[in-house]
C-alpha positions as CSV (number, residue, x, y, z in Angstrom):
1,M,1.5,9.5,0.3
2,P,-0.9,7.0,1.7
3,T,0.8,4.2,3.5
4,R,-0.2,0.6,3.4
5,S,-1.0,-0.9,6.8
6,S,0.3,-4.3,7.6
7,V,-2.7,-4.9,9.7
8,F,-4.7,-8.0,8.7
9,S,-7.9,-9.0,10.3
10,P,-9.4,-12.2,8.9
11,V,-12.5,-11.8,11.2
12,R,-14.6,-9.0,9.8
13,V,-17.7,-9.2,12.0
14,A,-17.9,-10.6,15.5
15,M,-21.2,-10.9,17.4
16,V,-21.7,-10.5,21.2
17,P,-25.0,-11.3,22.8
18,V,-26.1,-8.7,25.4
19,L,-28.5,-9.6,28.2
20,S,-29.7,-7.7,31.3
21,G,-27.5,-8.6,34.3
22,C,-24.9,-10.4,32.1
23,D,-21.3,-9.2,32.3
24,V,-20.2,-8.8,28.7
25,A,-17.2,-6.6,29.2
26,T,-14.7,-9.5,28.6
27,A,-16.5,-10.7,25.5
28,V,-16.8,-7.2,24.0
29,S,-13.1,-6.4,24.7
30,A,-12.1,-9.6,23.0
31,A,-14.4,-9.1,20.1
32,C,-13.1,-5.5,19.6
33,A,-9.5,-6.8,19.6
34,I,-10.2,-9.6,17.1
35,A,-12.8,-8.2,14.6
36,D,-13.1,-5.1,12.4
37,E,-16.8,-4.7,13.5
38,V,-18.6,-5.8,16.6
39,V,-22.4,-6.4,16.5
40,L,-24.3,-6.4,19.7
41,V,-27.5,-8.5,19.8
42,G,-29.9,-8.0,22.7
43,L,-31.8,-10.8,24.2
44,V,-34.8,-10.2,26.6
45,I,-35.8,-13.3,28.4
46,A,-39.6,-13.4,28.5
47,S,-41.4,-15.0,31.3
48,S,-43.7,-17.9,30.4
49,E,-46.4,-16.2,32.6
50,R,-46.5,-13.0,30.4
51,V,-47.2,-12.4,26.8
52,L,-44.2,-11.4,24.7
53,S,-45.6,-7.9,24.1
54,A,-45.5,-7.2,27.8
55,N,-41.6,-6.9,27.6
56,T,-41.4,-3.6,25.8
57,K,-40.0,-1.9,28.9
58,E,-37.2,-4.5,29.2
59,A,-36.5,-4.2,25.5
60,R,-36.1,-0.4,25.8
61,G,-33.8,-0.8,28.8
62,L,-31.7,-3.3,26.9
63,R,-31.4,-1.0,23.9
64,R,-30.1,1.8,26.2
65,L,-27.6,-0.7,27.7
66,M,-26.4,-1.7,24.2
67,Q,-26.2,2.0,23.1
68,E,-24.0,2.7,26.2
69,I,-21.7,-0.3,25.4
70,A,-21.5,0.8,21.7
71,S,-20.5,4.3,22.6
72,H,-17.7,3.2,24.9
73,A,-15.3,1.0,22.9
74,P,-12.4,-0.4,25.0
75,P,-9.7,2.3,25.4
76,G,-7.3,2.5,22.5
77,R,-9.5,0.3,20.2
78,R,-10.7,2.2,17.2
79,K,-13.4,-0.3,16.3
80,V,-16.9,-0.1,15.1
81,I,-19.4,-1.3,17.7
82,R,-22.8,-1.5,16.1
83,Q,-26.1,-1.9,18.0
84,G,-28.1,-4.7,16.5
85,D,-31.5,-6.1,17.1
86,V,-33.2,-6.8,20.4
87,L,-34.9,-10.2,20.5
88,V,-37.6,-11.2,23.0
89,A,-37.9,-14.9,23.7
90,A,-38.6,-17.4,26.4
91,Q,-35.7,-19.6,25.2
92,P,-32.9,-17.1,24.5
93,W,-30.3,-19.5,23.2
94,Q,-32.6,-21.1,20.7
95,E,-33.7,-17.6,19.6
96,L,-30.0,-16.6,19.2
97,V,-29.3,-19.7,17.1
98,R,-32.2,-18.9,14.8
99,Y,-31.1,-15.3,14.5
100,I,-27.5,-16.3,13.6
101,A,-28.8,-18.5,10.8
102,V,-30.2,-15.4,9.1
103,H,-27.5,-13.0,10.1
104,P,-24.3,-15.1,10.4
105,P,-21.2,-13.4,11.9
106,D,-17.7,-14.5,11.2
107,L,-17.2,-15.2,14.9
108,L,-19.6,-15.5,17.9
109,V,-17.8,-14.3,21.1
110,L,-19.1,-15.5,24.5
111,D,-17.9,-15.1,28.0
112,W,-17.1,-18.5,29.4
113,W,-18.9,-18.0,32.7
114,S,-21.5,-15.2,32.2
115,H,-23.1,-16.1,28.9
116,P,-24.1,-19.7,29.5
117,E,-25.7,-18.7,32.9
118,C,-27.6,-15.8,31.4
119,L,-28.7,-17.6,28.3
120,N,-30.0,-20.4,30.5
121,V,-27.9,-23.0,28.7
122,S,-24.9,-25.1,29.6
123,Q,-21.4,-24.8,28.1
124,E,-22.0,-28.4,26.9
125,D,-25.1,-27.4,25.0
126,I,-23.4,-24.4,23.4
127,L,-20.5,-26.6,22.2
128,R,-22.7,-29.4,21.0
129,S,-23.5,-27.6,17.7
130,P,-22.1,-24.1,17.5
131,P,-24.3,-21.8,15.3
132,A,-21.1,-20.0,14.1
133,D,-17.4,-20.2,14.5
134,M,-17.1,-19.5,18.2
135,A,-14.6,-18.0,20.7
136,M,-15.3,-18.5,24.4
137,V,-13.3,-16.1,26.5
138,R,-12.3,-16.7,30.1
139,G,-11.1,-13.3,31.2
140,P,-10.3,-10.7,32.2
141,F,-9.2,-9.9,28.7
142,P,-5.9,-7.9,28.5
143,Q,-6.3,-4.4,27.1
144,F,-3.4,-4.8,24.7
145,P,-2.1,-8.5,24.5
146,Q,1.6,-8.4,24.1
147,R,2.6,-12.0,24.3
148,V,0.1,-14.5,22.9
149,L,0.5,-18.2,23.1
150,L,-1.0,-20.5,20.4
151,P,-0.7,-24.2,21.4
152,L,-1.2,-26.1,18.1
153,R,-1.3,-29.7,17.1
154,G,-2.9,-29.2,13.7
155,G,-6.5,-30.1,12.7
156,P,-9.4,-27.8,11.6
157,H,-9.6,-25.8,14.8
158,A,-6.0,-24.8,14.5
159,E,-6.8,-22.7,11.5
160,L,-9.3,-20.6,13.6
161,V,-6.7,-20.3,16.3
162,L,-4.3,-18.9,13.8
163,N,-6.9,-16.5,12.4
164,V,-7.7,-15.1,15.8
165,G,-4.1,-14.8,16.8
166,L,-3.2,-12.9,13.6
167,A,-6.1,-10.6,14.1
168,L,-4.9,-9.5,17.5
169,R,-1.5,-8.3,16.1
170,P,0.5,-8.7,19.3
171,P,4.2,-7.9,19.3
172,L,4.9,-11.6,20.0
173,L,2.8,-14.4,18.6
174,H,4.2,-17.7,19.9
175,A,3.1,-20.8,18.1
176,L,3.8,-23.9,20.3
177,H,3.6,-27.2,18.5
178,L,3.0,-30.1,21.0
179,R,4.1,-33.4,19.7
180,P,3.8,-36.7,21.6
181,T,6.9,-38.8,22.2
182,A,5.4,-41.7,20.1
183,A,4.1,-39.5,17.3
184,T,1.9,-41.2,14.8
185,L,1.8,-40.5,11.1
186,Q,-1.5,-38.7,11.6
187,D,0.1,-36.5,14.3
188,Q,2.7,-35.4,11.8
189,T,0.5,-34.9,8.8
190,A,-2.1,-33.0,10.8
191,F,0.5,-30.3,11.4
192,A,2.3,-30.4,8.1
193,G,0.2,-27.8,6.2
194,L,0.0,-25.5,9.2
195,D,3.8,-25.7,9.7
196,L,4.4,-24.7,6.0
197,V,2.3,-21.5,6.6
198,L,3.7,-20.7,10.0
199,R,7.3,-20.7,8.7
200,Q,6.3,-18.0,6.2
201,L,4.8,-15.6,8.7
202,P,7.5,-13.4,10.1
203,E,5.4,-12.3,13.1
204,V,5.1,-15.8,14.4
205,R,7.7,-17.5,16.5
206,L,7.4,-21.3,16.2
207,N,8.7,-23.8,18.8
208,W,8.4,-27.6,18.7
209,V,8.0,-29.4,22.0
210,V,7.9,-33.2,22.4
211,T,5.8,-33.9,25.5
212,D,3.3,-36.6,26.7
213,D,1.8,-34.1,29.2
214,P,0.4,-31.2,27.0
215,I,-1.7,-29.8,29.8
216,Q,1.3,-29.1,32.1
217,T,3.4,-27.9,29.2
218,I,0.8,-25.3,28.2
219,L,0.1,-24.2,31.7
220,A,3.9,-23.7,32.3
221,E,4.3,-21.8,29.0
222,S,1.2,-19.7,29.7
223,S,2.8,-18.1,32.8
224,E,5.2,-16.3,30.4
225,H,2.3,-14.9,28.3
226,D,-0.7,-12.7,28.8
227,L,-3.2,-14.6,26.6
228,V,-3.6,-18.2,25.5
229,I,-5.6,-19.1,22.4
230,L,-6.3,-22.8,21.7
231,G,-8.7,-24.9,19.8
232,A,-11.1,-27.6,20.9
233,T,-10.0,-31.1,20.2
234,A,-10.3,-32.5,16.7
235,Q,-10.6,-36.1,18.1
236,R,-13.7,-38.0,19.0
237,L,-14.5,-37.8,22.6
238,E,-16.6,-39.9,25.0
239,K,-18.2,-36.6,25.9
240,P,-18.6,-35.1,22.5
241,T,-19.8,-31.7,23.8
242,S,-16.6,-31.1,25.7
243,L,-13.9,-28.8,24.4
244,G,-11.6,-31.7,25.0
245,P,-9.4,-32.7,28.0
246,V,-6.6,-30.3,27.2
247,A,-8.7,-27.2,26.6
248,D,-10.9,-28.0,29.6
249,A,-7.9,-28.2,31.9
250,V,-6.3,-25.1,30.5
251,I,-9.4,-22.9,30.7
252,H,-10.1,-24.0,34.3
253,N,-6.5,-24.0,35.6
254,S,-4.5,-21.3,33.8
255,R,-3.9,-18.1,35.6
256,T,-3.6,-16.4,32.2
257,P,-6.7,-15.4,30.3
258,V,-7.8,-18.0,27.7
259,I,-9.7,-18.0,24.5
260,V,-10.9,-21.4,23.3
261,V,-12.2,-21.5,19.7
262,K,-14.3,-24.1,18.0
263,R,-15.4,-24.2,14.3
264,M,-19.1,-24.3,13.4
265,R,-18.8,-26.9,10.6
266,P,-18.9,-30.6,11.6
267,L,-15.7,-32.5,11.4
268,L,-15.3,-35.2,8.8
269,W,-13.8,-38.5,10.0
270,P,-11.2,-39.5,9.5
271,I,-9.2,-36.3,9.2
272,T,-7.2,-36.9,6.0
273,D,-3.7,-35.6,5.0
274,E,-5.4,-33.5,2.3
275,M,-7.5,-31.7,4.9
276,S,-4.6,-30.9,7.2
277,G,-3.1,-28.0,5.2
278,A,-5.7,-26.6,2.8
279,G,-7.3,-24.2,5.3
280,A,-3.9,-23.0,6.6
281,I,-2.8,-22.2,3.0
282,S,-6.0,-20.3,2.6
283,I,-5.2,-18.2,5.7
284,L,-1.8,-17.4,4.4
285,V,-3.1,-16.4,0.9
286,D,-5.9,-14.3,2.4
287,K,-3.5,-12.5,4.7
288,W,-1.1,-11.8,1.9
289,F,-3.9,-10.6,-0.4
290,A,-5.1,-8.1,2.2
291,E,-1.6,-6.8,3.0
292,N,0.0,-6.8,-0.4
293,T,-2.7,-5.8,-2.9
294,F,-2.5,-2.1,-3.8
295,R,-4.2,0.4,-6.2
296,A,-2.1,2.6,-8.5
297,E,-3.9,5.7,-7.1
298,E,-2.1,5.1,-3.7
299,F,1.1,6.3,-5.4
300,A,-0.3,9.0,-7.6
301,D,1.4,11.8,-5.6
302,L,4.5,11.7,-7.8
303,H,6.3,14.5,-6.0
304,E,6.1,12.7,-2.7
305,L,6.9,9.3,-4.3
306,T,10.0,10.9,-5.9
307,A,11.0,12.4,-2.6
308,I,10.8,9.1,-0.9
309,K,12.9,7.6,-3.7
310,Q,15.5,10.2,-3.4
311,R,15.6,10.1,0.4
312,K,16.3,6.3,0.2
313,G,19.0,6.9,-2.5
314,L,17.2,4.7,-5.0
315,T,17.4,4.8,-8.8
316,V,14.7,3.5,-11.1
317,S,15.1,2.1,-14.7
318,L,12.3,1.4,-17.1
319,A,13.0,-1.1,-19.9
320,L,10.6,-1.3,-22.8
321,P,10.6,-4.7,-24.6
322,A,9.4,-4.4,-28.1
323,L,8.8,-6.3,-31.3
324,N,7.2,-4.4,-34.2
325,E,5.3,-1.9,-32.1
326,E,5.5,1.2,-34.4
327,E,1.8,2.0,-33.9
328,T,2.0,2.4,-30.1
329,V,5.7,2.7,-29.0
330,G,5.8,6.5,-29.6
331,A,2.8,7.2,-27.4
332,V,4.1,4.9,-24.7
333,I,7.5,6.7,-24.6
334,A,6.0,10.2,-24.8
335,T,3.5,9.7,-22.1
336,V,5.9,8.1,-19.6
337,K,8.9,10.3,-20.4
338,R,6.9,13.5,-20.0
339,A,5.2,12.6,-16.7
340,L,8.0,10.6,-15.0
341,M,11.2,12.2,-16.3
342,D,10.5,15.7,-17.5
343,E,7.9,16.8,-14.9
344,V,9.2,14.8,-11.9
345,P,12.4,12.7,-11.9
346,L,10.8,9.4,-10.8
347,L,12.6,7.5,-13.5
348,D,16.4,7.8,-13.9
349,E,16.5,6.1,-17.3
350,I,14.3,4.7,-20.1
351,V,15.7,2.2,-22.6
352,L,14.1,0.2,-25.4
353,I,15.1,-3.4,-25.6
354,D,14.2,-4.5,-29.1
355,S,13.8,-8.1,-30.5
356,A,15.0,-7.2,-34.1
357,S,11.8,-5.4,-35.2
358,S,11.3,-5.2,-38.9
359,D,9.2,-2.0,-38.7
360,R,10.1,1.6,-37.5
361,T,10.0,0.7,-33.7
362,R,13.6,1.4,-33.1
363,E,13.7,4.6,-35.2
364,I,10.8,6.1,-33.4
365,A,12.3,5.4,-30.0
366,A,15.7,6.7,-31.0
367,S,14.1,9.9,-32.4
368,M,12.6,10.5,-28.9
369,G,16.0,10.4,-27.2
370,V,15.6,6.8,-25.8
371,P,18.7,4.5,-26.0
372,V,17.9,1.5,-28.2
373,Y,19.4,-2.0,-27.9
374,I,18.8,-5.1,-29.9
375,H,18.9,-7.9,-27.5
376,Q,20.2,-10.5,-30.0
377,E,23.3,-8.3,-30.2
378,L,23.9,-8.1,-26.5
379,L,26.2,-10.6,-24.7
380,P,27.0,-12.3,-28.0
381,E,29.2,-14.9,-26.3
382,Y,26.1,-16.4,-24.8
383,G,24.2,-16.7,-28.1
384,A,21.0,-15.2,-29.2
385,R,17.6,-16.6,-28.4
386,H,14.1,-15.5,-29.5
387,G,11.6,-14.4,-26.9
388,K,10.5,-11.7,-24.5
389,G,12.2,-13.4,-21.6
390,E,15.6,-13.1,-23.4
391,A,15.0,-9.4,-23.8
392,L,14.1,-8.9,-20.1
393,W,17.2,-10.9,-19.0
394,K,19.6,-8.8,-21.1
395,S,17.9,-5.6,-20.1
396,L,19.4,-6.2,-16.6
397,Y,22.8,-6.0,-18.3
398,I,22.3,-2.6,-19.9
399,T,20.2,-0.8,-17.2
400,R,21.5,0.9,-14.1
401,G,18.7,1.3,-11.6
402,D,18.3,-0.3,-8.2
403,I,14.7,-0.9,-9.3
404,V,14.0,-2.2,-12.8
405,A,10.5,-1.9,-14.3
406,W,9.1,-3.4,-17.5
407,I,5.9,-2.5,-19.4
408,D,4.8,-3.7,-22.8
409,T,4.9,-1.3,-25.7
410,D,1.6,-2.4,-27.2
411,I,-0.5,-0.6,-24.6
412,V,-3.2,1.5,-26.3
413,N,-4.5,3.3,-23.3
414,I,-1.1,4.2,-21.9
415,H,-1.0,6.2,-18.7
416,P,1.8,7.1,-16.2
417,R,0.1,4.8,-13.6
418,F,1.4,1.8,-15.6
419,V,4.8,2.7,-14.3
420,Y,4.4,4.6,-11.0
421,G,1.8,1.9,-9.9
422,I,4.3,-0.9,-10.1
423,V,7.4,0.9,-8.7
424,G,5.4,2.5,-5.9
425,P,5.4,-0.5,-3.5
426,L,9.1,-1.1,-4.1
427,I,9.9,2.5,-3.2
428,T,7.7,2.7,-0.1
429,N,8.1,-0.8,1.2
430,D,11.6,-2.2,1.7
431,R,10.3,-5.8,2.1
432,V,8.8,-6.0,-1.4
433,Q,11.0,-7.5,-4.1
434,L,8.6,-8.0,-7.0
435,V,5.4,-6.2,-8.0
436,K,2.9,-7.6,-10.5
437,A,0.2,-5.6,-12.2
438,F,-3.4,-6.6,-12.7
439,Y,-6.2,-4.9,-14.6
440,R,-9.3,-5.4,-16.5
441,R,-8.5,-6.7,-20.0
442,P,-11.0,-5.8,-22.7
443,L,-10.7,-8.0,-25.8
444,R,-10.6,-6.1,-29.1
445,V,-12.5,-8.1,-31.8
446,G,-12.4,-6.2,-35.1
447,D,-13.6,-2.6,-34.4
448,K,-15.4,-3.6,-31.2
449,I,-14.3,-4.1,-27.6
450,Q,-15.6,-7.1,-25.5
451,A,-15.3,-6.0,-21.9
452,G,-15.3,-9.6,-20.5
453,G,-12.5,-11.0,-22.7
454,G,-8.8,-11.3,-22.4
455,G,-6.5,-13.2,-20.1
456,R,-7.5,-16.6,-21.6
457,V,-4.1,-18.3,-21.0
458,T,-4.1,-17.0,-17.5
459,E,-7.4,-18.5,-16.6
460,L,-7.2,-21.7,-18.6
461,M,-3.5,-22.6,-17.9
462,A,-1.5,-20.4,-15.6
463,R,-3.9,-20.0,-12.6
464,P,-5.0,-23.7,-12.6
465,L,-1.4,-24.8,-12.6
466,I,-0.4,-22.4,-9.8
467,N,-3.4,-23.4,-7.7
468,L,-2.5,-27.0,-8.1
469,F,1.3,-26.9,-7.5
470,F,2.0,-23.5,-5.9
471,P,-1.2,-22.7,-3.9
472,E,0.6,-20.0,-1.9
473,L,0.6,-17.9,-5.1
474,S,-3.1,-18.5,-5.9
475,G,-3.9,-14.9,-4.8
476,I,-1.9,-13.5,-7.7
477,I,-4.7,-12.1,-9.9
478,Q,-2.8,-11.9,-13.2
479,P,0.5,-13.9,-13.0
480,L,1.1,-13.4,-16.8
481,S,0.7,-9.6,-16.8
482,G,3.3,-7.8,-18.9
483,E,3.8,-5.0,-16.4
484,Y,6.0,-5.7,-13.4
485,A,9.0,-4.3,-11.5
486,G,11.5,-5.7,-9.1
487,R,14.6,-4.9,-7.1
488,R,17.8,-5.6,-9.0
489,Q,19.3,-7.6,-6.2
490,A,16.4,-10.0,-6.4
491,L,16.1,-10.1,-10.2
492,E,19.8,-10.7,-10.8
493,A,19.7,-13.7,-8.5
494,I,17.1,-15.7,-10.4
495,S,17.0,-17.5,-13.8
496,F,15.0,-16.1,-16.7
497,Y,13.1,-18.3,-19.1
498,S,13.7,-17.0,-22.6
499,G,10.1,-17.2,-23.9
500,Y,6.6,-17.0,-22.6
501,G,7.5,-18.8,-19.4
502,V,9.4,-15.8,-18.1
503,E,6.6,-14.4,-16.0
504,T,5.7,-17.7,-14.4
505,G,9.3,-18.7,-13.7
506,M,10.1,-15.3,-12.2
507,L,7.1,-15.4,-9.9
508,I,7.9,-18.9,-8.6
509,D,11.6,-18.1,-8.2
510,I,11.0,-14.9,-6.2
511,F,8.5,-16.8,-4.0
512,E,10.9,-19.6,-3.3
513,K,13.9,-17.4,-2.7
514,F,12.3,-14.5,-0.7
515,G,8.9,-15.8,0.5
516,L,5.3,-14.7,-0.3
517,A,5.5,-11.4,1.6
518,A,8.2,-10.2,-0.9
519,I,5.6,-10.2,-3.7
520,A,3.0,-7.4,-4.2
521,Q,0.3,-6.7,-6.8
522,V,-1.2,-3.4,-8.0
523,D,-4.5,-2.6,-9.7
524,L,-3.8,-0.6,-12.8
525,L,-7.6,-0.4,-13.6
526,E,-7.7,-1.2,-17.3
527,R,-5.4,-2.2,-20.1
528,V,-6.2,-2.2,-23.8
529,H,-3.8,-3.9,-26.2
530,H,-3.6,-6.0,-29.3
531,N,-4.6,-9.6,-28.5
532,Q,-2.8,-12.6,-30.0
533,S,-4.1,-15.3,-32.2
534,L,-5.4,-18.6,-30.8
535,E,-2.4,-20.4,-32.2
536,A,0.0,-18.0,-30.4
537,L,-2.0,-18.5,-27.2
538,S,-1.7,-22.3,-27.6
539,K,2.1,-22.1,-27.9
540,M,2.1,-19.8,-24.8
541,A,0.2,-22.3,-22.8
542,F,2.5,-25.1,-23.9
543,V,5.6,-23.2,-22.8
544,I,4.0,-22.2,-19.4
545,L,3.3,-25.9,-18.8
546,Q,7.0,-26.7,-19.5
547,T,8.0,-23.9,-17.1
548,V,6.0,-25.2,-14.2
549,M,7.3,-28.7,-14.8
550,Y,10.9,-27.4,-14.7
551,K,10.1,-25.9,-11.3
552,L,8.6,-29.1,-10.1
553,E,11.7,-31.0,-11.2
554,K,13.7,-28.7,-9.0
555,R,11.4,-29.2,-6.1
556,F,11.4,-33.0,-6.3
557,G,14.9,-33.4,-7.5
558,R,14.1,-35.6,-10.5
559,S,13.9,-35.0,-14.2
560,A,10.6,-35.4,-16.1
561,L,10.9,-33.2,-19.2
562,D,13.7,-35.3,-20.7
563,D,11.0,-38.0,-21.3
564,V,8.2,-35.8,-22.7
565,N,7.6,-34.4,-26.1
566,R,8.9,-30.9,-26.9
567,T,7.0,-30.4,-30.2
568,M,3.5,-29.2,-30.9
569,K,1.3,-30.6,-33.6
570,L,-0.5,-27.5,-34.9
571,V,-3.6,-28.2,-36.9
572,R,-3.7,-26.3,-40.2
573,Y,-6.4,-25.9,-42.8
574,T,-5.8,-24.9,-46.4
575,R,-8.0,-25.2,-49.5
576,G,-10.4,-27.6,-47.9
577,N,-7.8,-29.9,-46.3
578,Y,-6.6,-30.4,-42.7
579,Y,-3.0,-31.3,-42.0
580,L,-0.6,-31.2,-39.1
581,D,2.4,-28.8,-38.9
582,V,5.0,-29.9,-36.4
583,E,6.8,-27.1,-34.5
584,E,9.4,-27.4,-31.8
585,V,8.4,-25.2,-28.8
586,V,11.1,-25.5,-26.2
587,E,11.4,-23.2,-23.2
588,Q,15.0,-22.6,-22.0
589,A,16.3,-20.9,-19.0
590,R,19.1,-18.3,-18.7
591,P,21.3,-18.4,-15.6
592,P,21.0,-15.7,-12.9
593,M,22.6,-12.5,-14.3
594,C,24.8,-12.2,-11.2
595,T,26.7,-15.3,-12.2
596,L,28.0,-13.7,-15.4
597,P,31.5,-12.2,-15.1
598,E,30.6,-9.7,-17.8
599,Y,27.7,-8.4,-15.8
600,L,29.7,-8.1,-12.6
601,A,32.4,-6.2,-14.5
602,R,29.8,-3.8,-15.9
603,R,28.2,-3.3,-12.5
604,E,31.6,-2.4,-11.1
605,E,32.2,0.0,-14.0
606,L,28.8,1.7,-13.5
607,H,29.5,2.0,-9.8
608,C,32.8,3.7,-10.4
609,D,31.3,6.1,-12.9
610,Q,28.5,7.1,-10.5
611,T,31.0,7.5,-7.7
612,L,33.2,9.9,-9.8
613,A,30.1,11.8,-10.9
614,G,28.9,12.2,-7.4
615,A,25.3,11.3,-8.3
616,P,23.2,8.7,-10.2
617,R,23.5,9.0,-13.9
618,T,20.2,9.9,-15.6
619,N,18.9,9.8,-19.1
């Protein structure tokens, strides 16, 4: 079973200039620790007294040196070191700047002492206008940094500090927020967005320190660490080419190796509140996307996946919500049951949770040995509501598994991956609480398939709202997908919206209760299904908007929906006339299932039954 690495490296390509007589060992070691790939660029300094073509011997010697460096990565670093071009120029720094403009790296890594001297340029000239995001290293660089200190005060360079720190993956990443005694509003807002991100990164330890002497505070803290990463100042300086007084003092006085980073893009003045957190949120989302996005094929070894499930003592339930799906429900049940129950016991039960279908949906499921429930008849003391969310909520009551999975019953191209793909991350990764599916969604129009269609409400309503109000969730590719799975202990602790808002509400609740790292998404390749009418999609969008507003009410502690309209004016056209048809479309929430005494009693009963039987009950 392939395992998913938690390694995340936001820096894909780092560039290190190589010159004859220049000590690049520290820069190469740092680049290998930070980036996935290191590109070496050779620079031959041509004499003004010789034509450029007379430097072929020097170029050959430099290529040999680069080849030797590329073949000897730092010990323990399984990195790709690629030998790049060799440039011949009388002015090496200017030539490097022109080269980077055509072949931009994610990070330019320079040795603080060696590179400026060999490039015949001062540190000030390098810092005046960096040709790329830059890290200047004052070594020696530790082979395996164990305790890394990140002094942070917010601002644009802080995002790059965090990127580099996360890429190193040390056992301890210590973020130190330095706040002056008389902190201004700008001091507070500059760190606000970064603080939101840092609190959601379990690998980061965050400390707040109030001090009017940041230099001495950093120097004192650095003695307890083996690497310091800090950013250049984000303030205007009398000497604009400087790293800033704090970074200058630390890099010259700390006995601990130091990396100072500076962004390429010019700073906008003044730094606004809106700028202070956007980049940090992007780091958080990018990190999550790399770590928590899977492909179904990673879990295709069903025997091994089942062995892991059994070793952990887990049970898995599949609930199939349905409403008039007689054309497809039989194929869905047959495909999943044969592959995931008969051939391997990945699933412990399959149930159909029906919404009072008027066709043969229930009869087909029952004839195939699947227990059938009508959700309007379950928990009658709480009333019966319409909607898929109601069915999902009540399916928690009648299922038994530690993991509960749902897939729609209108899938035309059904495959076992629709189930093992969404339960795989929950079985293999104890941190994950909810898994969402995503896929290509071809749109069926008559007898033809349009490959680029589908997902209209997702792109026109759900994702814009999520990006606007819950940007941490903006990496979710298809928040409204109908295939998802979760741990019972998480699902029973959240509310369920009864209608189309169930997916949006579930996603936001899991995020707010368990954090972004508790959510994963899986690529199921392609899903072909019956698409809904434009009117139905309009109602869906209306309900999703209500759901997001409910969540915002909870966030800000004030009611808004009481004062807004709950009805939709639907435009009708009959016999040459337009008219308005008013329909009430109200989204209502069910309480967490774990708050129902009936549910708690049933869970206790099932627990006793399983204890007496000595094993989990299966279908």
